[in-house]
Backbone as a printed PyTorch tensor [residue, N CA C, xyz], in Angstrom:
tensor([[[109.3650, 112.3950, 109.5420],
         [109.7470, 111.6780, 108.3440],
         [109.2810, 112.4190, 107.0890]],

        [[108.0370, 112.8760, 107.0950],
         [107.4940, 113.5680, 105.9250],
         [108.2950, 114.8270, 105.6170]],

        [[108.6710, 115.5480, 106.6640],
         [109.4540, 116.7720, 106.4530],
         [110.8070, 116.4390, 105.8350]],

        [[111.4230, 115.3530, 106.2740],
         [112.7060, 114.9450, 105.7070],
         [112.5700, 114.5590, 104.2380]],

        [[111.4940, 113.8580, 103.9140],
         [111.2720, 113.4650, 102.5210],
         [111.1010, 114.7090, 101.6610]],

        [[110.2740, 115.6380, 102.1290],
         [110.0510, 116.8840, 101.3790],
         [111.3550, 117.6480, 101.1770]],

        [[112.1450, 117.7240, 102.2320],
         [113.3420, 118.5560, 102.2370],
         [114.5050, 117.9070, 101.4880]],

        [[114.6900, 116.6070, 101.6530],
         [115.9110, 115.9510, 101.1970],
         [115.8310, 115.2700,  99.8360]],

        [[114.6330, 115.0270,  99.3330],
         [114.5160, 114.2870,  98.0710],
         [113.9790, 115.1730,  96.9610]],

        [[114.6270, 115.0920,  95.8050],
         [114.1510, 115.8030,  94.6260],
         [113.1150, 114.9790,  93.8830]],

        [[112.5390, 115.5730,  92.8570],
         [111.4930, 114.8810,  92.0930],
         [111.9920, 113.5750,  91.4780]],

        [[113.1910, 113.5830,  90.9190],
         [113.6960, 112.3490,  90.3050],
         [113.8790, 111.2420,  91.3330]],

        [[114.3700, 111.5970,  92.5200],
         [114.5380, 110.6070,  93.5750],
         [113.1880, 110.0790,  94.0480]],

        [[112.2290, 110.9730,  94.1690],
         [110.8900, 110.5620,  94.5960],
         [110.2620, 109.6190,  93.5700]],

        [[110.3790, 109.9780,  92.2890],
         [109.8130, 109.1250,  91.2300],
         [110.4970, 107.7640,  91.2030]],

        [[111.8130, 107.7420,  91.3830],
         [112.5380, 106.4700,  91.4270],
         [112.0840, 105.6420,  92.6310]],

        [[111.8430, 106.3030,  93.7460],
         [111.3490, 105.6080,  94.9370],
         [109.9820, 104.9890,  94.7080]],

        [[109.0990, 105.7410,  94.0530],
         [107.7590, 105.2210,  93.7380],
         [107.8770, 103.9950,  92.8330]],

        [[108.7290, 104.0730,  91.8230],
         [108.9000, 102.9440,  90.8990],
         [109.4410, 101.7200,  91.6320]],

        [[110.4140, 101.9290,  92.5110],
         [110.9930, 100.8080,  93.2580],
         [109.9630, 100.1800,  94.1830]],

        [[109.1930, 101.0100,  94.8850],
         [108.1610, 100.4840,  95.7800],
         [107.0980,  99.7280,  94.9930]],

        [[106.7410, 100.2270,  93.8230],
         [105.7560,  99.5420,  92.9860],
         [106.2700,  98.1610,  92.5930]],

        [[107.5420,  98.0780,  92.2010],
         [108.1320,  96.7670,  91.8590],
         [108.1300,  95.8370,  93.0650]],

        [[108.4530,  96.3680,  94.2450],
         [108.4720,  95.5470,  95.4460],
         [107.0690,  95.0360,  95.7910]],

        [[106.0770,  95.8900,  95.6360],
         [104.6910,  95.4730,  95.8820],
         [104.3120,  94.3520,  94.9250]],

        [[104.6370,  94.5280,  93.6460],
         [104.3180,  93.4990,  92.6500],
         [105.0400,  92.1950,  92.9580]],

        [[106.3050,  92.2670,  93.3780],
         [107.0430,  91.0580,  93.7620],
         [106.3430,  90.3450,  94.9080]],

        [[105.9940,  91.0790,  95.9380],
         [105.3370,  90.4670,  97.0980],
         [103.9960,  89.8450,  96.7160]],

        [[103.2420,  90.5220,  95.8690],
         [101.9570,  89.9580,  95.4260],
         [102.1740,  88.6620,  94.6590]],

        [[103.1960,  88.6410,  93.8170],
         [103.5180,  87.4250,  93.0500],
         [103.9280,  86.2900,  93.9920]],

        [[104.7400,  86.6180,  94.9930],
         [105.1800,  85.5900,  95.9350],
         [104.0130,  85.0280,  96.7410]],

        [[103.0340,  85.8640,  97.0500],
         [101.8760,  85.3830,  97.8000],
         [101.0920,  84.3620,  96.9850]],

        [[101.0020,  84.5770,  95.6830],
         [100.2820,  83.6480,  94.8050],
         [101.1170,  82.3900,  94.5690]],

        [[102.4300,  82.5830,  94.3950],
         [103.3430,  81.4720,  94.1000],
         [104.6190,  81.6370,  94.9280]],

        [[104.5990,  81.1960,  96.1920],
         [105.7620,  81.3880,  97.0540],
         [107.0540,  80.8280,  96.4650]],

        [[106.9650,  79.7930,  95.6650],
         [108.1470,  79.2000,  95.0580],
         [108.8440,  80.1120,  94.0620]],

        [[108.1780,  81.1890,  93.6460],
         [108.8030,  82.1120,  92.7030],
         [109.8140,  83.0350,  93.3890]],

        [[109.8180,  83.0430,  94.7180],
         [110.8240,  83.8290,  95.4470],
         [112.0580,  82.9550,  95.6380]],

        [[113.2000,  83.4190,  95.1480],
         [114.4230,  82.6150,  95.2660],
         [114.7200,  82.2350,  96.7200]],

        [[115.0510,  80.9750,  96.9110],
         [115.4520,  80.4820,  98.2190],
         [114.3320,  80.0330,  99.1270]],

        [[113.0930,  80.3080,  98.7850],
         [111.9730,  79.9690,  99.6700],
         [111.8590,  78.4650,  99.8750]],

        [[112.1360,  77.6980,  98.8470],
         [111.9730,  76.2390,  98.9500],
         [112.8900,  75.6160,  99.9980]],

        [[113.8930,  76.3550, 100.4530],
         [114.8150,  75.8410, 101.4630],
         [114.2820,  76.0150, 102.8810]],

        [[113.1350,  76.6440, 103.0300],
         [112.5840,  76.9450, 104.3470],
         [111.4220,  76.0120, 104.6840]],

        [[111.1700,  75.8250, 105.9820],
         [110.0540,  74.9660, 106.4010],
         [108.7140,  75.5170, 105.9320]],

        [[107.7650,  74.6320, 105.6550],
         [106.4340,  75.0700, 105.2050],
         [105.7610,  76.0420, 106.1820]],

        [[106.0330,  75.8930, 107.4830],
         [105.4320,  76.7900, 108.4760],
         [105.9160,  78.2330, 108.2660]],

        [[107.2030,  78.3820, 107.9490],
         [107.7330,  79.7210, 107.6830],
         [107.0870,  80.3180, 106.4470]],

        [[106.9840,  79.5180, 105.4080],
         [106.3930,  79.9980, 104.1520],
         [104.9470,  80.4240, 104.3730]],

        [[104.1960,  79.6320, 105.1270],
         [102.7930,  79.9750, 105.4110],
         [102.7110,  81.2910, 106.1850]],

        [[103.6190,  81.4970, 107.1440],
         [103.6260,  82.7450, 107.9120],
         [103.9520,  83.9270, 107.0080]],

        [[104.8900,  83.7420, 106.0990],
         [105.2420,  84.8200, 105.1660],
         [104.0460,  85.1790, 104.2900]],

        [[103.3690,  84.1470, 103.7540],
         [102.2260,  84.3700, 102.8500],
         [101.0690,  85.0410, 103.5890]],

        [[100.8220,  84.6160, 104.8290],
         [ 99.6430,  85.0990, 105.5460],
         [ 99.8800,  86.3230, 106.4150]],

        [[101.1380,  86.5750, 106.7980],
         [101.4040,  87.6750, 107.7250],
         [102.4430,  88.6640, 107.1950]],

        [[103.6450,  88.1630, 106.9370],
         [104.7540,  89.0570, 106.6130],
         [104.5590,  89.7960, 105.2990]],

        [[104.3210,  89.0670, 104.2270],
         [104.2260,  89.7210, 102.9270],
         [103.0380,  90.6730, 102.8340]],

        [[101.8510,  90.3260, 103.3830],
         [100.7710,  91.3240, 103.3740],
         [101.1350,  92.5860, 104.1700]],

        [[101.8350,  92.4110, 105.2970],
         [102.2600,  93.5770, 106.0820],
         [103.2750,  94.4050, 105.2940]],

        [[104.1900,  93.7330, 104.6040],
         [105.1640,  94.4470, 103.7700],
         [104.4620,  95.2530, 102.6840]],

        [[103.4640,  94.6480, 102.0500],
         [102.7120,  95.3340, 100.9980],
         [102.0070,  96.5640, 101.5570]],

        [[101.3680,  96.4170, 102.7100],
         [100.6610,  97.5500, 103.3230],
         [101.6310,  98.6830, 103.6380]],

        [[102.7930,  98.3560, 104.2000],
         [103.8070,  99.3630, 104.5300],
         [104.3060, 100.0660, 103.2720]],

        [[104.6010,  99.2850, 102.2350],
         [105.0890,  99.8660, 100.9840],
         [104.0410, 100.7630, 100.3330]],

        [[102.7830, 100.3610, 100.4080],
         [101.7130, 101.1790,  99.8240],
         [101.5810, 102.5090, 100.5660]],

        [[101.7310, 102.4740, 101.8970],
         [101.6780, 103.7120, 102.6750],
         [102.8470, 104.6260, 102.3130]],

        [[104.0420, 104.0520, 102.2360],
         [105.2160, 104.8520, 101.8790],
         [105.0890, 105.4260, 100.4680]],

        [[104.5920, 104.6060,  99.5500],
         [104.4330, 105.0710,  98.1710],
         [103.4290, 106.2240,  98.1100]],

        [[102.3470, 106.1290,  98.8750],
         [101.3430, 107.2010,  98.8950],
         [101.9510, 108.5050,  99.4030]],

        [[102.8290, 108.4190, 100.3940],
         [103.5060, 109.6180, 100.9010],
         [104.3780, 110.2210,  99.8130]],

        [[105.1740, 109.3960,  99.1490],
         [106.0300, 109.8920,  98.0700],
         [105.2010, 110.5300,  96.9640]],

        [[104.1040, 109.8780,  96.5930],
         [103.2490, 110.4190,  95.5260],
         [102.6530, 111.7640,  95.9310]],

        [[102.2790, 111.9060,  97.2050],
         [101.7250, 113.1740,  97.6760],
         [102.7880, 114.2760,  97.6440]],

        [[104.0130, 113.9410,  98.0150],
         [105.0900, 114.9370,  97.9840],
         [105.4060, 115.3210,  96.5380]],

        [[105.3690, 114.3500,  95.6360],
         [105.5750, 114.6620,  94.2140],
         [104.5370, 115.6750,  93.7460]],

        [[103.2700, 115.4440,  94.0760],
         [102.2060, 116.3720,  93.6730],
         [102.4220, 117.7630,  94.2610]],

        [[102.8280, 117.7970,  95.5350],
         [103.1080, 119.0910,  96.1680],
         [104.2100, 119.8360,  95.4290]],

        [[105.3010, 119.1210,  95.1650],
         [106.4480, 119.7590,  94.5170],
         [106.1120, 120.1890,  93.0890]],

        [[105.3720, 119.3620,  92.3660],
         [105.0100, 119.7140,  90.9890],
         [104.0790, 120.9160,  90.9420]],

        [[103.2180, 121.0380,  91.9390],
         [102.2840, 122.1620,  91.9630],
         [102.9100, 123.4220,  92.5560]],

        [[104.0850, 123.2470,  93.1740],
         [104.7170, 124.3910,  93.8260],
         [104.0970, 124.7310,  95.1550]],

        [[103.2570, 123.8450,  95.6510],
         [102.5140, 124.0690,  96.8910],
         [103.1600, 123.3120,  98.0500]],

        [[104.4390, 123.5600,  98.2780],
         [105.1590, 122.8990,  99.3620],
         [105.0280, 123.7530, 100.6160]],

        [[104.5990, 123.1620, 101.7280],
         [104.4310, 123.9350, 102.9700],
         [105.7350, 124.6010, 103.4180]],

        [[105.6180, 125.7270, 104.1080],
         [106.8050, 126.4310, 104.6330],
         [107.5840, 125.5030, 105.5460]],

        [[108.8840, 125.6160, 105.4820],
         [109.7540, 124.8130, 106.3310],
         [110.0330, 123.4430, 105.7970]],

        [[109.4940, 123.1300, 104.6140],
         [109.7160, 121.7970, 104.0530],
         [110.7530, 121.8430, 102.9570]]])
């Protein structure tokens, strides 16, 4: 996956990806504090909402943070010109 990101995405795409992931992280954090702020949530059973707040959304945040860190590292590599061979 990392090799594909290095090879296939330019700096502008990487920066846009970081911005999008940051917005998604902020959305998930907001929903955890106030689940009703996510459109459509009120139509679901309280058990589902509790599972989302306690399990799904924290897992989504962790995944997005990992992906964002990878993108940020590739941005630094590309900006420094220090991209590994074959990437």
